[in-house]
N, C-alpha and C positions, 0 to 999 in steps of 0.2 A: 238424411238422404236415403231414398229407397234403393234396395239392392235387388237386382233382377238376374235370375239364372236363365241363360239361353242354352237349351239342349238341342243341338242341330248339327248333323254330320256334314252337311255341305258348308264348307268353310267360308265360301264367298257370301252365302246367305247369312251365316252367323256374323260375319264381319259387317255386312250392311245393317243388320238389325242392331248390332252393338254400336256402330257409329251413330245411328239415329238416337239410340237411348242415351249415349254419352252426351250428345249435343243437347238433349232435353234435360240433362242434369241428373241422370240416374247412374248408380254404380252398377257395373255388370260383372258377371262370372260366366265363363263359357265351358261347355262340355260337348264332346263330339261323338259320344256313343252312349248307349242307354245305361251301362253299368257305371261309367264315370259320372253321368248325370244324376243317378240315384245317390251315389256316394256324396257328391257335392251338395245336393239338396239336403241330405240328412245332416251333414257336417256344418254347412254354412247357414242353413235355415233362411233362405232368401224371402223377400216380401212378395215375390211373384215369380212364377216359372213359365217360360215360353217353351213348349214341348213339341218337338217334331214327332210324328208317329212312326215313320219308317227309319228306324235307327239300327245300326249294327250292335251286336252284343246283347241287347235287350230292347224290344220294340217299345214305342211310346206307351201303349196300353199296359205293358208289363211294368214300366217305370211308374206309371200312374197308380197302379194297384199297390206297388210297394210303398209309395208315398202316403197313400190313404190308410195303410195298415199301421204306420208309425205315428205315435202321438206328437212327434216333433213337426210333422208336415201334414197332419190330417186335415188341417184347415187352410193350408197355404193355397191361394188361388192359382189356377192353372189355365193358360190359354193354349189350346192345341193348335199347332201349325201343320198343315198337311196338303199334299197335292190331291188327296181324295176329296173330290168336290161334289159327289153325289149327295142328295138329300139324306139317303139312308146312312151315309158315313157321318154326316153332321149330327143326326139324331143319335147314332151309336155313341159318338164322343160326348154329347151332352148328357145322355142317359147314364154314361159311366160316371158322371159327376164333374166334368170340366166346367169351368166358369164361362168359357167362351171358346169358339172354334173358328179359325180363320184359314181359308184355303189359299194355296199358292197358285199363281203369283198374286201377291197382295201389295197394296199401296203402303209404303212406310208411314204415310200420314194417317191412314186408317188404323194401322197397328198402334201408333202412338195414342190415338184417341181412345182406343179400347184399353190400352194399358192405363191411361190416366183415369178412365171411368172406373176400372176395377180397383185401383189403388185408392181412389177417392172414397169408394163405399167400404173399403176395409179399414180406413183410418177412423178410429173412434173419436168422438168429441171430447174435450177436456172435462174431467170430473165424471163420476158415475151417474148415469141417467137411466133410471128404470122406467119401463112402460109395461103395464099389465092390462091384458084384455081377455076376459073369459079364462080359459085354461092356459093362456099363453103369457109368459113373462120374458121381456127383453132387457138385457143389460147392454145399453148402447155403447158404453165405454169399452167393454171387453168383447163385445159381439157374442156373448153367451146367451143361450136360449133355454128356457125351462118350460116343460110341458107338464102340467099338474104338479109343479114345483120339483120336477125331476129333470136334471140336465139332459138335454137332447141335442144331438149333433146336427147343426145346419151349416152349410157353406155360407160365406159372406153374402153371396148373391141370394140364396134362399132366405137368409135372415132379413136382408133389406126388402125383398119382395113381400114377405109376409108382414113385416112391420109396416110397410107402406099401405097395405090393404087394411090392416087392423086400425091404423090411425085414421082411416077413412071408412070405418065400418058402416054398413048399411047403404053405402053409395057405390054403385057400379063404376069400376075404373076401366076406361078405354084401353084397349090393347096397345095402341101407339103411345099413350101416356106412360104406361108401365114400361115399355121398351125404352123410351127416352129417359125416364127417371132412374131405372135400375141398371140398364145397360149403356145408356148414353147415346143410343142411336135408335132410329125407328124407320122401318120400311117393311113392306110385305114379305120380302125374302127372309126376314128374321122372325117371322111370326111363329114358326115351329120352335124356335129357341125358347120363347115364353112358354109354349104348351109343354115342352119337354121338362123344363124346370118345375112347372106347376105339378106335373104328374109325379115327379120325384119328391116334391115337397109334401104332397098329400100322402104319399106312401110313408114318409117319415112321421107324419102326424097321426097315423093309424086311424082309430075310430074318430078322432077329432078332425080328420081330413074333410068331413062334411061341412065344417065351418066355412070352407072356401067354396063358393058357388060359381059355376060357369054361367055367365049372362050371355045367352046366344045373340050374336050379331054385335056385341059390345066388347066384352072382356071378362073380368072377374070381379068378385065382391066377397068380402067377409061378412057373414051374417051378423045382424045387430044382436047384441047380447040381451038376454032377458033382464028386466029391471029387478 
């Protein structure tokens, strides 16, 4: 059973989210301020964190920075929940490293679909399965990534995005197909989500970021490796 931490100061919203998660078969933990949320995340090590941004004690961005500094939660997927609905706010959250960003008010059904999509891509298949392409090596079981045989930190979303492209190298991948496969949804309003993750992924790849090509009017493609 997956365990999900809800960090939300509005108790009626936390209760609504918790009710829907419990009904879907998840185990839940709740925190109502940023300091308690940080402490619970580090102690309980949940499979996913739903993080409000406007929190007492320590705001959501402060909580997120603390979690990413600690090896126990550095790769824990996070969905940011907030009333900040401007495009700039969404981009700021995604560029900070969040796996997804959902604005209030939101549909409980949409939240459940996003939770399911993230947990599905963080669950490794049974048995170690390695895939190597050019300078990239993926351990699909542990979700560990190696760049030139050196461990390199990618989020589960970045891992799946790059793996999907590498497994289809030389073939341009449509933006909507990438959104459907990696995030579990696809529409024009989430196009910036893909671009923001791709930008951060290229930064992590350093000089090897040029392997990921932008195909204007279509989407992205990983260059075909030389024979």
